[in-house]
Structures are given as C-alpha cells and as structure tokens.
N, C-alpha and C positions, 0 to 999 in steps of 0.2 A: 504494500500500500504506500502510495506517495505521501510524504509528509507535507502538510499544508503550512506554509510559512505566512506569518502575519504580513499584511500589506501596509506599508507606510507611504502615503502620498506626499512626496516632497514638493515644495513649491518650485515651479519652473524657475522662478527668480523671486527674491524677496522684494516686495513692493513697499516703498517708503510710506505711502498712504494707502494701506490695503482696505478693502471692503470685507468686513467679517460679519457673518450671521451667527449670533450667539443664542444658545438654548439653555433655559434653566427649568428643571422639573424635580428638584430635590425633595420637595415636601408636598404642599397643597396649592401652590401657585404655579400655573403654566405661564411661562414668560419667554418672549423672543425679542431680541434687540438687534439693531444693525449699527455697526461702527463704520463710519465713512468720513472722509475729509478731516481725520484726526479727532473725531468726537463721536459721541452717541447721538445718532440722528433719529432713532425711534426706539421706544422701549415699551412694549405692550405686555400687560399683565392680565391674566384671567384668574380670578380668585374663586376658590371652591367654598361657598358659603354653607353647603349642606352639612359640614362637619359640626356646625353649631348645634344641630339636632342631637348629636351623640356625645357632646361634652368633651370632644377631643378628636384628633385626626384618626380616621379609620384607613389604614394603609391600602386595602383592596379597593375601597371606594375612591381613594385619591388616584391610584394608578389608572383606574377605568376612566375617571374624569380627564386625566392627562391625555389619554388616547383620543377622546372626543375633541379636546380643545387644541391640540398641538398644531394641526394643519391650519384651521382658521386663524389662530393667533399668528402663525408664521406669515400667512398671506397678508394679515393686517399690518404687521411690522414692515414688510417689504413695501406695501402700498404707501404707508405713512412716510417711509424714507425716500420714496421715489426711486427705488432700486429694483432691478430685476435679478433673478437668480443667476443669470449668465454673467453678471458683473461681480459676483461674489468670489473672493480670493481664498477664503478659508471658512470652515465651519467649526464653531467652538461649542462645547457642551460641559455641563457640570458632571464631574466624575465621582463626586462624593465630597463630604459625607452626606447622608440623607437616607430616605426610605428606599430600599432596594427596588421595589416595584415601580416607584415613581422615577427613579434614576434610569431604570431600564427603558422606559418609554422614551425619555428624552435622548438617551444614548443611541438607541436603535434608529430613531428618526434621524439623528445627526450623522450616523454612519452611512445610512442610505443616501443622504444628501451629498456627503463628501465623496462617496463612491460614484454616484451618478454624475456629479459635476467634475470629477477628477481633480479635486482640490484637497489640501491638507486638512486633517482633523486635529483639533487642539483640545486637550483635556484640561479642565480648570478645577482647582480645589475651591470648594464653596466658601470656606472661611477666609481663604486668601482673597477671594473676590470681594467679600464684604469689606475687607480692609482697603482694597484698591478702588472701591467705590469713591473714595476721596479724590480720585483723579478723573472722575467723569466730567467734572466742571470745576473751575477755580472758585475759591482759593485752594491751593494744594499745600499740605504739609511738606517741609523739607526733610531730607534724610540725615541721620536716622530719626525716627519718631516712634513713640509708643502708642499702641492702639488697644483700647479696651473694647473687645468684641463681645456683645451681649445679645443673645438670641434665645429663641425658645428652647433649643437643645444644647447650646454651648455658651460658656463664659470663659474668656481667655484674655490674658495680657500678652501681647506680641511685640517684640522689638523688630521694627521694619528697617532694614539697612539699605535696601533698594527694592524695586518692584518684584524682583525674583529671588530675594534673599530675606527670609523672615525666620525669626527664632522665637519659640514659645518660652515665655518666662513663667507663666502660671496658668492653671485652668481649673475648672470645677472638678471635684473628686466624686460628686454625686449629682444632685439636681442642679440644673442651670438656673440662673436668675429668672429667666422667663417661666420656667416650670414652677419656681417658688411663687411667682405672682399668680399663675393660673391655679395652682393647687390651693393656695390661700384663698383665692377668690371663690373656689368651689365650696370651701368651708363656710363662706359668708353667703352662699346661695346665689352667687353671680353667675352669669352665663359664660360660655367659652367663645373667644379667649377673654379671660378675666383681667389681664394686665391693663388694657386701655380703660376699662371701667373703674378699676382701682385708682388709676391715675386721675381720672375725671373726678371721682368722689373725694379723693385726697385733697383736691384743691379747696374744698369747703370744710375740711377737718383739721384737727391738730394732733401731732404725734405724741399723745399723752400716755400711751401704754408702752413701756420700755421692754422690747423683746431682746433677748441676748444676742450679742455678736458672735459669730463663729471664731473660735480660737485655733486657727490652722496656721502652722509655720510656713514661712516663705511667702510666695506670691500665689499659692493655690487658694481655691475657694471651696466652701461647703455650705449648702443651704438646707440639708436634710434636718439638722438639729434645730435650726430656726423654724422650719416648717412644723416640726413636732411641738415646739414650745408654743407656737401660735395656736395649734389645734387644742392643746391642753388648756390654754388660757381661755379660749372661746367656749369650750365645753364646760369648764368649771364655772364660768360666769352664767352660762345658760341654765345650769342646774339651779342657780339662785334666782335668776331672772329670765324666764322664757323669751322675753322680748329684748334681751340684751343686744342682739345683732341689729335689728331695725332701729332701736333707740340710740345706738352709738356707731352706726355704719360708717359715717364720714371719718370719725376719729380712728376707728379700726383700720380703715383703708390708709389713712395718713400715717398711722403707726407702722403698719406692715411695709408700706413703701419706703418710709424713712429708714427702717432697719435694713432692708435689702440694699438700698442705695448707699448707705453709710459703709456697709461691708465692701461694696464695690469701690467706693472712693478711697477707703483706707488702704486697700491693696494697691490701687493705682498710684497713690501718693508714695507708698513704700517703694514701688518699682521705679518711679521717677527719681526718687532720692538716691536709690542704689546705683542707677545707671547714669545719673547726671543729665538725662535727656529732658528738655523742657518743651519739645514739640509733642503735643498730646492729642490723640484722636479718639472719637467714639464711633462704633460701627455696629451693625446688626439691628434686628427688628426692635429690640428693647431700647435702642438709642433714640427711638421716637418718643419715649416717655418724657413728658415735660418736667417731672420732678428730677429725673436723672440729668437732663440737660441743664436745669437750673443749678443743681448741686455741682456739676462739673464746671460750670461757669464761675461759681463762687470759689471753688477750690483753685481754679486756674488764676483767679484774681489774687488770692492769698499767696499762692506759690510762685507767681510770675510765669506761669505756663502760657504758651500760645495754643489755644484750643481750636480744634476742627471737628465739625459735625456735619455730615452730608444732609442734603435736602431729604424730606421724608420719602420721596420717590426712590431714593437710593439706600434707604435704611432697611426696608423690608426686602424679602426675596424678590429679585428682579434680574432679568437677563442683561440689563445695562452694565451691571458690575462684572458679569461674566465676559462681556465684550471688552471691557477695559483690561482685565487680566489677560485675555487672549491676545490683545494687541501687543503687549510686551513679550509674550511668549512667541508670537509670530515673528517679531523682529529678530529673535534669537534662533529661529528655526527649530523651536521646541515643539515637535509634532508627535502625535500618537499614532499607533497602528490600529488597524481594524480589529485586532484582538483585545482592544481596551475593554476592561471589565469595570462595572460600577462598584463602589466601596461604601458600605454603610458607615464604616469608621475609616477615616483617612487622617492620620495624625500629622501634626507639624513637628519639625525638628525642635527638640527642647534644648534650652540653654540654661546652665546653672550659674547663678550669681550668688556670691557670698555677701551677706549684708548683716 
C-alpha cells in the first residue's frame, strides 16, 4: 500500500499585501473574516443563541449549527469585503483550543477551500489570536507587552515578545474567570451567559460581601475555591432569608465581580512588576466586562502602565483576530499541511520567572 504523504500548499510567492480568508469555529460562534490591503476588511459573526435554553454550550448542537452557518457566513464576508474567492492568497483557520466538533467543521471547510483554490492553509492558535486582536486596528501595543487573556474557558498572562513569539507566565489551574462568572450567576438564578448580566447588575450595587482571594503562588490563577465560598455564602444566607438573593442581587453581583477582578488585577500587577514591562493589554471575551476595564484603567493609572483594550468586536470570538494572526504567519511562510488535526487543548510555551 502506498503511503499517503501530507500535502502542504506552499505559496507560489509571498505577497506583501496578501488577501487571507480566515475561519473561526472554536466554540459557539461561526465567524469568517477577510484580510486585505493590510487590514481586516470584513468580519462576520453568526452567534448561536439556542444555547441559552440549556444553560451552557451543548457541543453537538454547536457543531451542527456551524455546519449550517459556515457557507452563508463565508459568502457574507466575501461580499462585504468586495473580494472574490479567486483573489484569495491563503486560507486561515482556528486549530484549537476549542470544542473538537466545532473545530472540525471549520477545519474541514478550510481544507476544502485551500485544496480547491490551490493556496496555503494557515493554522492559528485561538488564544494567540485573541492577543493579536490588538493589531486589527490602532493603537497597537509595542513589544514586549503583557496580555491578560480572559475568556470563558481560559485565563492567562502572556508575555508577547513579537507577533510569533509568546511565552505563558501564568494560567488558571481550574475554572477560568468566565466560568466563575457564569457558575456564580447560575447560583443567583441568572441566565446563560451570566457574566454580562452580573456586570450590568454590579453597576447598581456595592461590593459589600468580602469573598476570599485565591492564594496561589506565582502568576497562576484558581477560581474553584472562590466559587465554592460564594455558593456556601449564598446558601447559608438563604436558609435564614429565603428572599436573600432578590433582596441583595445588585450587591451580590458587585461583590462577586469585585472578587474575580481583584484576583485578576493582583496577578497582572505581580507579573508586570516581575518583568518590568509597562505595556499592558487585555484580551478575550471577558475583557468586554466594564468592571474589568475600569479596574485595569485604575491600576494602569496607579502603576504608570500604558493600557490597551480592543474594541468589543475584537474581544469576543471572531475571525478578524484569526486573520491578523494568519497575516504574520503568512509573511513567515508558516503553513500547515492537509493532515492538520484540531486540538481541544493547545498549550502555549511556559516561561518561568523568579519573583
């Protein structure tokens, strides 16, 4: 039997201003973007609202919805950009981390496009793309900078030395900050996703209930203990007052949000002090949280940091950030073979700092 070798489509020549079609399908948003003329010219996102009925993401439902949405979203992105498929120089796709079924849909579609168009395939790390979303439009951080990446499934502090060299300083050891928001919100009877609703209600409340900060060494995070403390606090007060939650909902939300954000800010400040880096960035879906943005701005003012936060469009999952990351990989000729496989977990290289 003949051995089948992976096919890698090399660019016939590296184009200084390439046209890249980028696909993102790592979780519950189907997104396609077009990079052209040195910028993101279209960034179309189709969100799956049906998961609100289940209180969380249902992987099989998500992957089926991606199958239905990916072609019309691609057509919409190309039409908005005024670009035809024949003008595309490369296809980029999220390789992980994410839900395997969702990743497979995007990757299979991307491989088919790359093969049919005879253009290179570019594999993009989802978390690296969140960080590089800062380069979708100005102002840009200068290198090196630290990025606190906070999403539903990940919480990380990354030192970014250049677009293709990133080092992980710390990450969550259990629940991510976004999960802490959503699971706490579920205890309060809020819908999914609970993070935005906690943020909204917290604006009218006061952080009067002190929840314990995680005591984790280094720059790593842990939110499981905090989540347990919140649960015991709520259940204990409900036994004495069945209406405790509705009577104190705004203050509970403000207290939960304050505890989570302070844990994030303290670790970020420690990393900035240890590295001496004062270019600080926020990324990921939770960076859309108003409380986090305000806390980061206050900390930046106190510490003399220069703070960068993307527009909301580039905080949540979107293919625009995939296109930015793919652009830098394209210029380096960093292409993937058609044997590329999706990865539910795709770690970053860790850097150890003594502090």
